[in-house]
Backbone bond lengths (Angstrom), bond angles and torsions (degrees), N, CA, C in turn:
res aa  C-N    CA-C-N  psi(-1)  N-CA   C-N-CA  omega(-1)  CA-C   N-CA-C  phi
1 M - - - 1.480 - - 1.504 110.11 -
2 S 1.302 117.29 129.02 1.441 124.23 175.86 1.488 110.54 -64.22
3 N 1.350 115.75 134.08 1.473 119.90 176.81 1.536 114.00 -97.85
4 Q 1.320 116.28 1.88 1.437 120.13 -179.40 1.512 113.02 -78.97
5 K 1.341 115.19 128.31 1.511 119.36 177.97 1.508 108.86 -61.59
6 L 1.334 114.93 141.50 1.443 122.15 179.41 1.547 111.51 -119.16
7 T 1.319 115.75 132.16 1.480 121.89 173.72 1.515 107.32 -104.51
8 I 1.313 113.48 135.86 1.480 121.11 175.91 1.502 108.49 -118.19
9 V 1.341 115.20 131.89 1.450 121.97 169.82 1.521 104.43 -117.98
10 A 1.332 115.33 116.48 1.464 119.65 179.31 1.504 109.11 -119.78
11 R 1.359 115.19 124.88 1.473 121.42 -178.90 1.528 108.02 -109.17
12 I 1.352 113.40 126.19 1.451 119.49 -179.46 1.540 105.80 -119.48
13 L 1.287 117.21 121.88 1.444 122.22 174.06 1.526 110.45 -107.14
14 A 1.326 116.04 106.92 1.458 120.80 -179.93 1.528 110.85 -78.80
15 K 1.328 114.33 149.03 1.427 118.36 170.37 1.555 106.48 -68.95
16 E 1.316 114.73 136.97 1.441 118.97 -172.95 1.519 115.98 -48.89
17 E 1.332 116.96 -42.47 1.454 121.49 -174.55 1.555 108.98 -73.56
18 F 1.311 119.34 -12.71 1.460 121.98 -178.88 1.556 111.66 -113.51
19 R 1.321 118.57 7.90 1.471 122.28 -173.70 1.552 111.06 -51.09
20 D 1.325 117.84 -50.10 1.444 121.11 -177.33 1.548 113.64 -63.94
21 D 1.365 115.01 -36.74 1.462 119.26 176.65 1.472 110.33 -65.67
22 V 1.326 118.71 -47.00 1.469 122.65 -178.48 1.531 109.35 -63.64
23 K 1.326 117.88 -43.27 1.488 121.52 178.61 1.513 110.58 -58.52
24 A 1.298 116.51 -45.57 1.493 121.48 179.43 1.512 110.80 -60.35
25 E 1.307 117.14 -41.53 1.464 120.13 179.09 1.534 111.92 -68.34
26 L 1.341 115.47 -40.72 1.493 118.48 176.47 1.519 111.51 -60.84
27 L 1.292 115.62 -42.44 1.485 119.19 -178.82 1.538 111.92 -63.82
28 K 1.324 117.57 -27.85 1.454 121.00 178.35 1.553 111.01 -67.17
29 L 1.330 117.41 -23.26 1.462 122.30 -178.54 1.494 114.45 -76.45
30 I 1.320 116.48 -22.17 1.487 120.68 -168.89 1.517 113.57 -58.57
31 D 1.336 116.30 -64.34 1.491 119.84 -171.45 1.518 111.92 -64.45
32 V 1.308 117.95 -41.64 1.436 121.44 -179.84 1.511 112.59 -64.57
33 T 1.341 115.62 -39.08 1.473 120.14 -179.29 1.514 111.00 -74.29
34 R 1.325 116.66 -40.87 1.525 117.27 177.00 1.477 111.64 -62.26
35 A 1.319 121.24 -21.89 1.478 122.07 -179.87 1.574 111.03 -84.88
36 E 1.286 114.59 -7.79 1.520 118.80 -176.84 1.509 112.34 -70.45
37 E 1.329 115.62 145.26 1.462 118.62 174.45 1.552 110.98 -59.83
38 G 1.298 115.36 132.71 1.457 121.31 176.22 1.494 115.74 93.97
39 C 1.362 116.16 -10.61 1.449 119.49 -178.28 1.509 109.09 -80.63
40 I 1.341 116.25 117.82 1.453 123.24 176.98 1.545 111.16 -85.68
41 N 1.330 112.84 -51.06 1.510 119.62 171.81 1.510 108.33 -153.12
42 Y 1.353 112.88 154.96 1.450 121.99 -175.95 1.491 105.44 -148.00
43 D 1.307 117.58 91.02 1.449 123.43 -169.03 1.548 110.40 -115.06
44 L 1.309 114.21 126.94 1.475 121.12 179.82 1.513 110.57 -100.97
45 H 1.329 116.80 133.88 1.506 123.05 177.41 1.526 108.93 -124.65
46 Q 1.338 115.20 155.20 1.409 122.54 173.96 1.576 106.49 -126.00
47 D 1.330 113.34 130.49 1.451 120.35 -174.98 1.552 111.29 -65.37
48 N 1.350 114.18 134.47 1.502 118.25 -177.89 1.500 112.20 -73.33
49 E 1.276 119.04 -26.78 1.477 122.35 -179.94 1.512 113.17 -91.51
50 N 1.329 116.67 -32.18 1.510 121.30 179.26 1.465 107.30 -129.35
51 P 1.366 117.91 97.17 1.466 120.08 -176.58 1.534 114.32 -68.78
52 N 1.333 116.02 -4.73 1.473 119.41 174.71 1.526 113.02 -82.23
53 Q 1.304 115.65 -9.51 1.474 121.95 -175.84 1.524 110.59 -102.81
54 F 1.339 113.31 125.98 1.449 121.38 178.91 1.563 109.25 -120.59
55 L 1.314 116.85 150.00 1.435 121.67 -179.91 1.519 112.63 -136.34
56 F 1.269 118.14 125.95 1.475 121.67 172.46 1.509 106.57 -95.68
57 F 1.326 116.67 131.70 1.443 122.64 169.01 1.509 108.14 -113.93
58 E 1.303 117.64 113.86 1.466 121.93 -170.87 1.533 111.53 -126.29
59 N 1.299 117.34 145.66 1.396 121.59 167.06 1.488 111.50 -128.23
60 W 1.334 115.63 135.42 1.433 122.46 -175.25 1.538 110.11 -125.83
61 E 1.303 118.69 147.82 1.471 121.99 -179.91 1.499 110.76 -56.69
62 N 1.335 118.40 -35.55 1.462 121.16 178.83 1.567 108.04 -167.59
63 R 1.343 114.44 165.98 1.471 120.12 -175.51 1.469 112.08 -63.41
64 D 1.330 118.67 -35.97 1.468 121.96 -176.05 1.547 109.56 -61.15
65 L 1.333 116.92 -42.52 1.450 119.64 179.80 1.522 111.96 -71.22
66 W 1.352 117.91 -31.35 1.418 120.33 174.43 1.558 110.62 -66.87
67 Q 1.321 115.78 -36.97 1.513 120.37 178.87 1.563 106.56 -64.90
68 V 1.294 120.78 -38.23 1.478 122.00 175.63 1.536 107.17 -57.94
69 H 1.312 117.79 -46.89 1.467 121.32 -178.58 1.542 109.99 -59.99
70 M 1.345 115.86 -42.85 1.462 119.04 -176.23 1.550 111.87 -67.16
71 N 1.323 117.67 -13.84 1.454 121.48 -178.17 1.506 111.59 -107.47
72 N 1.358 117.28 4.93 1.479 121.98 -179.84 1.513 112.01 -72.42
73 P 1.331 117.25 149.31 1.470 121.89 179.27 1.538 115.28 -55.47
74 H 1.344 116.94 -36.52 1.471 116.26 -176.98 1.550 112.34 -68.17
75 L 1.304 116.92 -24.06 1.436 118.17 176.50 1.541 109.56 -75.88
76 A 1.331 116.86 -39.20 1.465 120.63 175.83 1.514 109.73 -62.04
77 E 1.317 118.46 -39.74 1.456 120.84 176.58 1.495 112.91 -63.28
78 Y 1.340 117.23 -40.17 1.440 121.52 176.96 1.543 109.65 -60.96
79 L 1.312 118.48 -46.43 1.455 123.13 -179.42 1.498 110.46 -61.06
80 K 1.311 117.55 -42.98 1.468 120.27 176.82 1.543 114.06 -63.06
81 A 1.350 113.60 -43.33 1.492 119.86 -176.25 1.520 110.97 -68.34
82 T 1.366 116.71 -27.65 1.470 120.64 -174.15 1.549 111.85 -106.85
83 D 1.290 115.75 7.48 1.525 120.04 177.46 1.543 110.14 -55.19
84 G 1.334 113.95 122.30 1.459 119.21 176.38 1.545 111.86 84.30
85 K 1.328 116.15 -0.28 1.463 117.98 -179.41 1.529 112.80 -107.78
86 V 1.341 116.80 -3.80 1.459 120.90 -175.35 1.513 107.95 -115.18
87 E 1.315 115.75 130.21 1.472 122.19 -179.11 1.536 109.68 -78.84
88 E 1.325 115.67 -39.27 1.497 120.14 -174.58 1.532 108.43 -154.34
89 F 1.349 113.17 142.81 1.444 119.37 177.47 1.552 106.49 -141.45
90 I 1.351 113.87 110.60 1.484 118.86 -177.39 1.517 107.62 -120.75
91 V 1.318 113.23 132.31 1.462 120.11 178.56 1.530 108.47 -119.83
92 N 1.350 115.18 127.58 1.468 120.68 176.56 1.536 108.00 -115.84
93 E 1.362 115.55 126.19 1.421 121.03 172.45 1.521 106.56 -91.74
94 M 1.323 116.34 130.42 1.504 119.23 -173.32 1.500 110.27 -137.05
95 T 1.321 111.91 154.70 1.473 122.22 178.40 1.531 108.57 -116.18
96 H 1.334 115.71 129.60 1.437 121.89 178.27 1.533 109.00 -70.55
97 I 1.306 117.61 122.39 1.475 118.68 -175.26 1.531 113.01 -115.64
98 A 1.308 119.46 -9.39 1.489 119.51 177.28 1.503 108.82 -163.37
């Protein structure tokens, strides 16, 4: 198991007509994810200029524990609930360097 801390920046662009639905589904992920092993922080943001754009800023103890998160049922439920409602979903795995 990798011991290196992992930062995740995930950008979700909701289709305008589904913005409220997507936001509601994203908010459902907060408490359950923050309780997961390895989750240091899991913070959701909404863009001030484009309210259809959401961003998760996450830190995990390591990539292996983040992978467990990515395979959890609540994430599959989110994907099913937002199918066809999201324009773009980009995930960047990052390493803190300074």
